[in-house]
Each structure stands twice: as C-alpha cells, then as structure tokens.
C-alpha positions in Angstrom: -35.3 -0.7 -41.0 -32.4 -1.2 -38.6 -32.9 -3.9 -36.0 -31.0 -5.8 -33.5 -32.8 -8.8 -32.1 -31.5 -10.9 -29.2 -32.5 -14.5 -28.6 -31.5 -17.5 -26.5 -32.4 -16.4 -23.1 -34.3 -18.5 -20.6 -34.2 -20.2 -17.3 -31.1 -22.2 -16.4 -29.7 -23.8 -13.3 -26.5 -22.6 -11.7 -23.5 -24.1 -13.5 -25.4 -24.3 -16.7 -24.8 -22.7 -20.1 -26.6 -20.5 -22.5 -25.7 -19.1 -25.8 -27.3 -15.7 -26.7 -27.5 -14.6 -30.3 -27.8 -11.0 -31.6 -29.1 -10.8 -35.1 -28.7 -7.6 -37.1 -30.7 -6.4 -40.0 -31.0 -3.3 -42.1 -27.2 -2.5 -41.7 -23.9 -4.2 -42.3 -23.2 -5.7 -38.9 -19.6 -6.5 -39.8 -18.7 -2.8 -39.9 -19.8 -2.4 -36.3 -18.4 -3.2 -32.9 -21.1 -5.2 -31.0 -21.4 -5.1 -27.2 -23.4 -7.2 -24.8 -24.9 -5.3 -21.9 -27.0 -6.5 -19.0 -29.4 -5.0 -16.4 -30.2 -6.9 -13.3 -33.4 -6.0 -11.3 -32.8 -2.9 -9.3 -29.4 -2.3 -10.8 -27.9 -0.1 -13.5 -27.1 -1.5 -17.0 -23.5 -2.6 -17.3 -21.4 -3.7 -20.2 -20.4 -7.3 -20.2 -18.3 -7.9 -23.4 -17.7 -6.2 -26.7 -16.3 -7.5 -30.0 -14.7 -5.2 -32.5 -14.9 -5.4 -36.2 -11.5 -7.1 -36.2 -12.7 -9.7 -33.6 -10.9 -8.2 -30.6 -12.8 -8.8 -27.4 -13.1 -6.3 -24.5 -14.3 -7.5 -21.1 -16.1 -5.0 -18.9 -16.9 -7.3 -16.0 -14.2 -9.3 -14.3 -16.6 -11.8 -12.9 -17.4 -13.2 -16.4 -13.8 -13.7 -17.5 -13.2 -17.4 -18.0 -16.9 -18.0 -18.3 -18.3 -15.8 -21.1 -17.0 -15.5 -24.6 -18.1 -13.4 -27.5 -17.9 -14.2 -31.2 -19.3 -13.1 -34.5 -20.4 -14.5 -37.8 -20.5 -11.5 -40.2 -21.7 -13.7 -43.1 -24.8 -14.4 -41.0 -25.0 -10.9 -39.4 -24.9 -12.6 -36.0 -23.0 -12.1 -32.8 -23.0 -14.7 -30.0 -22.5 -14.5 -26.3 -21.6 -17.9 -24.9 -22.2 -18.1 -21.2 -20.9 -21.0 -19.2 -20.8 -21.8 -15.5 -23.7 -19.5 -15.0 -24.3 -18.0 -11.5 -27.5 -16.5 -10.0 -25.8 -13.1 -10.1 -25.8 -13.4 -13.9 -29.6 -13.1 -13.9 -30.5 -10.0 -15.9 -31.9 -8.8 -19.2 -29.2 -9.0 -21.7 -29.0 -6.5 -24.5 -26.8 -6.3 -27.6 -25.9 -3.0 -29.1 -23.9 -1.8 -32.1 -21.6 1.1 -32.6 -19.8 2.2 -35.8 -16.5 2.6 -34.2 -14.3 0.7 -31.7 -15.7 -0.9 -28.6 -16.3 1.6 -25.8 -13.5 1.9 -23.3 -16.0 1.5 -20.5 -19.0 -0.7 -20.0 -20.9 2.3 -18.6 -22.4 3.5 -21.8 -25.4 5.7 -22.2 -28.1 4.8 -24.7 -26.6 7.5 -27.0 -23.2 5.9 -26.7 -24.2 3.1 -29.1 -25.9 3.5 -32.4 -28.4 0.7 -32.2 -29.9 -1.3 -29.3 -31.9 -4.5 -29.2 -34.8 -5.0 -26.9 -33.2 -7.6 -24.7 -33.6 -11.2 -23.7 -34.1 -12.4 -20.1 -31.6 -14.8 -18.5 -32.6 -16.3 -15.2 -30.2 -18.4 -13.3 -32.0 -20.3 -10.5 -32.1 -23.8 -9.0 
C-alpha cells in the first residue's frame, strides 16, 4: 500500500524553526520528485518547494526563499522541509506529494497533478 506520511508540525513562535518530514512507503521514493504544498485557512493550496530525483530544488513561493529548504534521504525514504524564521503567515496544513517525473513547473497543482499525497501536518506560527 502506497503511503506518504507527514510529521513534525506543531505550534511555534514567530522566528522559530520546524523540520517537517515526509515518509514514503509502498514505493521507491527515490524515483519520484517530492513537493511540499500548504493550505492556509480560507486559502487555496499552494506549492512551497519541490525536490527532484536529482536533488534539484524548485521554489514556488518567493516569501520562503532564504528561510525554507528541502532535502531528501532516499536510503530512508524521507524528504524534509526545514523551515526557519517562521512567520504567522506560514500557518497552514503542509502536505507532501510525489510525482514520477520532474517537479511541476507551477505550484498550482491539482490533486491529479501528483501521483500520491499525504494527509498533511498542521503548522501554527503564533506568539
């Protein structure tokens, strides 16, 4: 059974850091591009970052450049999203998703635009 499971979310103060993990099972995660997406309350889902199978990163949101980074450990079937200098506007449910191709050219991807999705982890940035 194919699964993507996110973890590492929680409540953090502005300026703090979190590292989200995306664990894959039931497929060879290393063959896939993995994207992180987020959906804030009342807003549409947006792409944040994506990492290709060759470790190239694609940013979809300018506001996270310099603060968020993405990495992967194929031996452990894990992809990480390191989030530093968090801001209240980063509050959202964060999802990871996998696609057996290159990272999408746009962060506005339909559910069918990725092969597998996780169920999300909530990140709340608040004093």
